[in-house]
Every structure is written in structure tokens, then in C-alpha cells.
C-alpha positions in Angstrom: 50.3 277.3 84.7 53.4 275.2 83.9 55.4 276.3 80.9 58.0 274.9 78.6 60.4 276.0 75.8 59.4 275.4 72.2 61.0 276.3 68.9 58.2 277.9 66.8 57.9 279.6 63.4 55.6 282.6 63.0 54.3 281.8 59.5 53.1 285.3 58.8 56.5 286.9 59.4 58.7 283.9 58.7 60.4 284.4 62.1 61.7 281.5 64.1 61.8 282.0 67.9 62.4 279.8 70.9 59.6 280.8 73.2 58.1 279.9 76.6 54.6 278.5 76.1 52.1 276.5 78.3 52.7 272.7 78.6 49.8 271.1 76.6 47.4 268.6 78.2 46.5 265.4 76.5 42.9 265.0 75.4 41.0 261.8 74.7 43.0 259.3 72.8 46.2 261.3 73.3 49.4 261.1 75.4 51.8 263.8 76.6 55.4 263.0 75.6 58.5 264.3 77.4 60.8 264.9 74.5 64.3 263.5 74.7 65.6 264.1 71.1 64.3 265.9 68.0 65.9 265.8 64.6 66.5 268.9 62.5 65.4 268.4 58.9 65.6 270.5 55.8 61.8 270.5 55.7 61.9 272.5 59.0 63.9 275.1 57.2 61.5 275.1 54.3 58.7 275.8 56.7 60.6 278.8 58.0 61.4 280.3 54.6 57.9 279.6 53.3 58.7 277.2 50.5 56.5 274.6 52.4 53.1 275.8 53.4 50.9 273.8 55.9 47.8 272.6 54.2 45.7 271.8 57.3 46.8 274.3 60.0 43.6 276.4 59.7 43.8 280.0 60.9 46.9 279.4 63.2 49.9 281.3 62.2 52.3 280.0 64.8 53.6 276.4 64.7 56.0 274.4 66.8 58.4 272.6 64.4 59.8 269.1 64.6 58.6 265.8 63.1 61.5 263.5 64.1 60.8 262.9 67.8 61.6 260.4 70.6 60.9 260.6 74.3 59.0 259.0 77.1 55.3 258.9 77.9 54.7 261.5 80.6 50.9 261.6 81.0 47.9 259.8 79.7 44.7 261.2 78.2 41.4 259.6 78.7 39.9 256.8 76.7 43.1 255.2 75.5 42.7 251.9 73.5 46.4 250.9 73.7 48.2 249.7 76.8 50.5 252.7 77.0 52.0 253.5 80.4 53.9 256.4 81.9 57.6 256.0 81.4 57.4 254.0 78.2 60.2 254.9 75.8 58.8 255.9 72.4 59.4 257.3 68.9 56.6 259.2 67.2 55.4 258.8 63.7 56.0 261.9 61.6 52.3 262.5 61.1 48.8 261.0 61.3 46.0 260.1 59.0 42.9 262.2 59.3 40.6 259.2 60.1 37.7 260.9 58.2 38.3 260.9 54.5 36.9 258.2 52.2 40.3 256.4 51.9 40.7 256.2 55.7 37.2 254.8 55.9 38.2 252.0 53.6 41.5 251.4 55.4 43.6 252.9 52.6 46.2 255.6 52.4 44.8 258.9 53.8 44.3 261.7 51.3 44.3 264.3 54.0 47.4 263.2 55.9 48.6 265.6 58.6 52.3 266.1 59.1 53.7 266.5 62.6 55.3 269.9 62.9 53.7 270.9 59.7 49.9 270.7 60.1 49.9 270.6 63.9 52.5 271.3 66.6 55.6 269.2 66.5 58.2 268.2 69.0 60.9 271.0 69.1 59.7 271.4 72.6 60.1 270.0 76.1 56.8 268.2 75.9 54.5 267.4 72.9 51.1 265.8 72.4 50.8 262.6 70.4 47.7 260.7 69.2 48.0 257.2 70.6 48.2 255.5 67.2 51.3 257.5 66.3 53.3 256.3 69.4 55.9 253.6 68.7 57.5 251.9 71.7 61.2 251.5 71.5 63.5 249.1 73.4 66.0 250.3 76.0 68.8 249.3 73.7 67.9 251.9 71.1 69.2 255.4 71.9 66.8 258.3 71.8 68.7 260.2 69.2 68.8 257.3 66.8 65.1 256.5 67.4 64.1 260.1 66.7 65.5 260.2 63.2 64.0 256.9 62.0 60.6 258.6 61.1 61.5 260.6 58.0 65.3 260.8 57.8 65.6 257.0 57.5 62.1 255.8 56.7 61.7 258.1 53.6 64.8 256.5 52.0 63.7 253.0 53.1 60.2 253.5 51.7 61.6 254.8 48.4 63.8 251.7 48.0 61.5 249.0 49.2 58.1 250.2 48.4 58.1 252.6 45.5 60.5 250.6 43.3 61.5 247.5 45.3 65.2 247.4 44.8 66.6 243.9 44.5 70.0 242.4 45.0 72.5 243.1 42.2 70.5 245.9 40.7 72.5 249.1 40.0 71.5 252.2 41.9 72.5 255.9 41.5 71.8 258.2 44.5 72.0 261.9 43.8 72.3 264.0 46.9 74.0 262.3 49.9 72.6 264.6 52.6 70.4 263.8 55.6 68.1 261.5 53.6 70.3 260.4 50.7 73.0 259.2 53.1 70.6 256.6 54.5 69.6 255.5 51.1 73.2 254.5 50.5 73.4 252.5 53.6 70.0 250.8 53.0 70.8 250.1 49.4 74.0 248.3 50.6 71.9 246.3 53.1 69.6 245.3 50.2 72.5 244.0 48.1 72.3 246.7 45.4 75.4 246.7 43.2 76.9 248.9 42.1 75.8 251.8 44.3 76.9 255.1 42.8 76.7 258.2 45.0 76.6 261.6 43.4 77.2 264.8 45.2 79.1 268.0 44.5 80.5 268.2 48.1 83.7 266.2 48.7 82.8 265.6 52.3 79.4 264.1 51.2 81.2 261.8 48.7 83.6 260.6 51.3 80.7 259.9 53.7 78.9 258.0 51.0 81.9 255.7 50.5 82.1 255.2 54.3 78.3 254.3 54.2 78.8 251.7 51.5 78.8 253.3 48.1 81.0 251.5 45.5 81.9 254.8 43.9 81.2 258.4 44.6 81.2 261.0 41.8 81.1 264.7 41.4 78.2 265.6 39.0 80.2 268.4 37.4 83.1 266.0 36.4 83.4 266.1 32.6 83.8 262.3 32.7 80.7 261.7 34.9 78.5 259.9 32.4 81.3 257.7 31.2 82.1 256.7 34.8 78.5 255.7 35.4 78.4 253.6 32.3 81.7 251.9 33.1 80.5 251.1 36.6 77.3 249.5 35.1 79.1 247.5 32.3 77.5 249.9 29.8 74.0 248.9 30.8 73.0 252.0 32.6 71.3 252.3 36.0 68.3 250.3 37.1 67.3 253.1 39.4 68.3 256.7 39.8 67.1 258.4 43.0 66.9 262.2 43.2 67.3 263.2 46.9 68.6 266.6 46.0 65.3 268.0 44.5 67.0 270.1 41.9 66.1 270.1 38.2 69.6 269.4 36.8 69.6 266.0 38.6 66.7 264.8 36.5 68.3 266.0 33.3 71.6 264.2 34.2 70.1 261.0 35.6 67.4 260.2 32.9 69.8 259.5 30.0 71.9 257.2 32.3 69.0 254.8 33.0 69.2 251.5 31.4 66.4 249.4 29.8 63.2 249.7 32.0 65.1 251.9 34.4 63.3 254.2 36.7 63.9 257.7 38.0 62.6 258.2 41.6 62.0 261.8 42.7 62.3 262.0 46.5 63.8 265.5 47.1 61.2 268.2 47.4 61.3 271.0 44.9 59.1 273.9 43.8 60.5 273.8 40.3 58.6 272.3 37.4 59.4 268.7 36.4 61.3 268.7 33.1 63.0 265.8 31.4 64.6 266.7 28.0 65.5 263.2 26.9 63.7 262.3 23.7 63.0 259.0 22.0 65.3 256.9 24.0 63.1 257.4 27.0 60.3 255.6 25.2 62.5 253.1 23.4 64.0 251.9 26.7 60.7 251.8 28.5 61.9 254.2 31.2 59.7 255.3 34.1 59.4 258.2 36.6 58.1 257.8 40.1 57.2 260.5 42.6 57.9 259.5 46.2 57.0 261.2 49.5 57.4 260.0 53.1 56.8 256.5 54.4 54.1 254.4 56.1 53.7 253.5 59.8 54.8 250.0 59.0 58.2 251.2 57.7 59.0 252.9 61.0 58.2 249.7 63.0 60.4 247.7 60.6 63.3 250.1 60.9 63.1 250.2 64.6 63.3 246.4 64.6 66.4 246.6 62.2 68.1 249.2 64.3 67.3 247.5 67.6 68.6 244.1 66.4 71.9 245.6 65.2 71.2 245.1 61.5 71.2 248.9 61.0 73.7 251.1 62.9 72.4 254.7 62.9 75.1 256.1 65.3 77.2 257.5 62.4 74.1 259.5 61.3 74.1 261.6 64.5 76.3 264.7 63.7 75.8 266.6 67.0 73.6 267.3 69.9 72.4 270.9 70.5 70.3 272.3 73.3 66.8 273.2 72.3 67.4 276.8 73.5 70.1 277.0 70.8 67.8 275.8 68.0 68.6 278.9 65.8 72.2 277.7 65.8 71.2 274.3 64.5 69.1 275.9 61.8 72.1 278.0 60.7 74.4 275.0 60.7 72.1 273.0 58.5 71.2 275.8 56.2 74.9 276.5 55.5 76.0 272.8 55.7 78.5 273.7 58.4 80.3 270.5 59.4 78.5 268.6 56.6 75.7 267.4 58.9 73.6 264.3 58.4 71.3 264.9 61.4 71.6 267.5 64.1 69.7 266.6 67.3 67.9 269.1 69.5 68.0 268.1 73.2 65.4 269.8 75.4 
């Protein structure tokens, strides 16, 4: 039996290992993808440390990680409805609807959505299985590494800005946490014409990156003059939108009082901590709002591939480094400890 390398977490022991396992075979309605690039996300680290638990994995306790994947179609399963051919360059959606719940039956948003590399095996491997509806063809002009990070690293930011709150030109935006997802929010907010864009991060390197990506100002949240600086930048009106990409409670406490009239706090960063906002009557008087946000839709990925392929969105600066799949533990270590201030590390099988 042919085998391949795969980066897998043993959920019962929280051990991550690069192991040799059988190459899977595509079933009906599936294709086998030869992986060319796989992004390394903080969610992958959370699966290893146990702060994220798969909801639909069943009795399996070993999982191949990876939800930001690109590659080429290597083999076809039976009964395909799409005109997919061997050799087609593709990116993969970061998950798939169950196709069975009541919402799926009505064409709505699936209530039992399965995450790639979370609820079923992902693409930190030389080959991976993809259901045909999750395969997105990409043009020859779009590099594999850039295509791989569009589902999640870019699409989560994009969906938060265009779907959850629909940022418009000249609206003021604060972005807390300019890491692998927040950095793309800065770039996308610039594309949408938001002004001013205020990036907030305790790391000097992240602030410098935010300015390079299009932020108007970049602030240290621990600066004693922080709140005054935000109000000056917004002409005393406060923020239209504050995005929490850090997922830490102090961000909510700091951002909420800085929202202007009818401003909204958008919670994107994942956290296991309780949601708490201490602001009192002014939250009501100014008609402020709080939105939760998670992931993106299939349409968002198609739209971003079109933007990146047409030159409207340059993702090359987002690729921090390429690392062999066999050295995946090193990539995990670098991201966990923010070595080199990475946006996206790419595993290359």
C-alpha cells in the first residue's frame, strides 16, 4: 500500500507527530488532492493544546491537521457532478456543510458545519481527500502558497468586514490584534476605503507591519495616551467599528468605550473566556452593538480568489516562510512563540 507523510494530532494525549500513513482513496463525489501548500494557523495550535475540541469527529482520536490548503487534483472518485479533471490547480474550502440538517435542506447556513482539519482529516499531508463541492479551481497566475491562505486567514477577515457589519468608505475602523488574520483585515479595510484605520497591537513588529499594510496609525494598547489618540484620530467621534482579532477579554473592555454613536464591536478572535463588557449607560445611550463572527462562506473564497488573481489584492507579503512538511513541529514552535512575527507559515509537502 502506498503511504505518505501527514502531520497529525493525537487528541487523547495532545501529541503532535509527523507520521507515515496510507494514501487515502477518493470515494463517490470526492477527489484526491496532491497538496502543494498548507497554511499554519493558530486554530491548529489550539487543536493540539485542547482548547478547541472537534464536535463531529466521532470516536476517532487521531486527526490530520490543516484547513488552509491548495494543490492539484490527483485522482477522481466516482459519480462526480462537476467537470473536474486530473491536474486542475485548486484551493480547498476550509470545511463543508453536512448536507443533512434542516438548514441545509432549505439552502440555508448549515447548523452542523464540519471544519477541515477539525472534524475530518485536513491537508497537512502529501495528499488529502476533498468533497467535490469544496474544490475551488485557481488560475495559473495565483501561486499555491497565496491560494492556500485565502480560506480562513483572508476570508475570515473579509467576511467580518463585508458581511457581518458591511464596512463602507470613510468609516472609522479599529483593529485589535494584527496577526495572521488581523493583518489581512487592515489590508482589506484599506481596499474598502475605511478611514481612519487604527491598528492596535502590543508588538512593535506587528504595528510596523500594520502601517505597511495600510493602517493610518498603529498604537500600543498599553500606552497611557491610547484612548486620547483614538479620539483624536476620529475627530472625537469614536470608532464606527472595533474588531477584536486577538480574542482576549481586555480588548473588549478597551474597545467598547471608544465606539461612537451606533458603533459596533465585532468579536472575531476565538477565546474560551466569558464575554464581559463593563461599560454602563453609555453603551445604551449610544445604541452600540456587539456581533460575534466566525469563518466565512464559500462565496467569499471565490470572491477573494478573483481579487487576488486580478491583482487587486496582493497576498505575497503575507507569506512569511516555507517549511517542509516533515518539519511541521518547527512551524508550530515558531507560530506559538511568534518567532519572526509570522503572518502565515506555509508547509510544503
